[in-house]
N, C-alpha and C positions, 0 to 999 in steps of 0.2 A: 127623726133619722137617728140623734145621738142617741136617744133611750136604746134605742133598735141595736145598735152599734155597742152598746154599753152591755146590753142584754147577752146577748151573741158573745163580748168579749170575756164575759164573766162562767157565761154558761161555759168558753171552751177554759180557764182558768181552770174549773169546779171538776172539768172533765179528766182535765193532766193530774189534780193533787189526786183525787181517787183512786185514778191507774195506779200513783205513787203509793199509794196507802193500804191498796189493795196486796203491790208486789211484799210492801212489808209486815204487813199481817199475814202473810204467808210463811206458818212456819217448817223449816226442814227439820225430822226427822234428821237425829243424830247416824252416823256415823254407826258401824257395824265391825266384827271381829268373828271372823270363823273361829271355835275353839279350836281343830287342830291347827288353823294356821299363827300359833300365838307359838310367837318362840322365848319370851321372857317378860317378864315386866320390873322395869327401873323407879324408883320412885324417887322424887322430886325433893316434895315435904309431907307431911303428913295427910295432906287431903289431895295430893296432884302425882301422878306420873306418866312411864312411858310405859307404851304396849309394843312390845317389836314383834317383827315379824318371823315365820319359824326361817326366814334366808339372814336371820342378823342384825337387819338395818329395820329403825323406830322406824313406825308405821303409823301411830294414835296418842295424840296428847287426851288423858283421860281425869275429868276430877271426880272428886267423892262427896258424897252429899255431908257423910261426917266425917273429921278423922280419923284415923285410924295412927295411932300416936307410937307404935313399935313398927312401923308402915319401911321402916329403912335398916330396920336391923332385923326385920324379916327373911328367913332360909326358904318357905315357900309360899305359893297363895292358893287361896283356892276359890275360882271362878266360878260365877254361884248361875247357870243359867236358867231364871224361872219360870218362863214361856216355856221352856226346853226348844226351841226353836235349833239349839246346834252354836250360836254365837252367843256375844254378847255385844248387847247395843247402850249407847246413850241415853238418855231419857227414857229408863223404861224400869220395869223394878229389878235389873238386874244385878248382879251386884261382885263387890270381891270380898274376900276372909282372909284373916290373917288363922291358919290350924294351927297352928304350935303354940296357941296362950292359951292362955288359959279360959278368959272369959273371949269366946268364939263369937261374935256381935258385929253382921256383914254391915259394907256399909254400899250404899247402892248409888251407881254407879251416875251422875247426874250428866258430863256431855263428855262423849266422846269425839276429839276433834282427828280428821287424818292429817299427815303432814307431811311438808314438803319441804325438800333442802333448806329454801330460807326459814320457813318456821322451824327447822332442826337448830340452826345457827345460833336459830332469837334465844329459843332454851337455855343452849350450852354458855351462850353471855349472861344468859339473866339468871341462870340454875350455879354457875361457877362448876360446869360437870361435866362430861366428854360422852358424845351418844353416840358417836363416831368411831371408826376402825381410823387408826393414825396411819395414813398410806404408807407403804416401802418406797423405801430413797431407790433411786435407778439403778444409784451405783450399788447399794448391801442386795438389791436381786440379782443382777448380773453375779457380784463375788458367790453367791448361793445356787445358783444356776453351774458357777467353772466349778464348785465344789465337788456338787452330786454329777457332774461329769466326770472326775476328775477318777483312774484307778484306787481300790483303795490296794494295799500294801499289806500283806496280814503274815 
């Protein structure tokens, strides 16, 4: 009886361990961003950047396969959509290049992670940058409204 109970217990443990390993083995494809929804790019270092949505909010953290030494000083960025599906994705052949450089070697996007408010806050602390717009004071907003409401004397 003890042998039967021990075997049943071992089967139950191995079945639950198999379910966990199957979940871990599943690799989710990284996020994608439509090219028409990209509002800009903010480099954090020469291998990491934040892509902003067209509304001006940080949307994705991007990590590159190879460093782009002049990434922080670039004025323009070229988004390379190699599979021509209208979006750039992590873990694909898509990439980013700096068109103003003498040597235009593109880098591939290794990962692209969607950002939430907590992740944006931790990136701001880690890299000592400002990724969100500073909210206006209510007092200054009231003063601005009062100035626009006053008639101008010409």
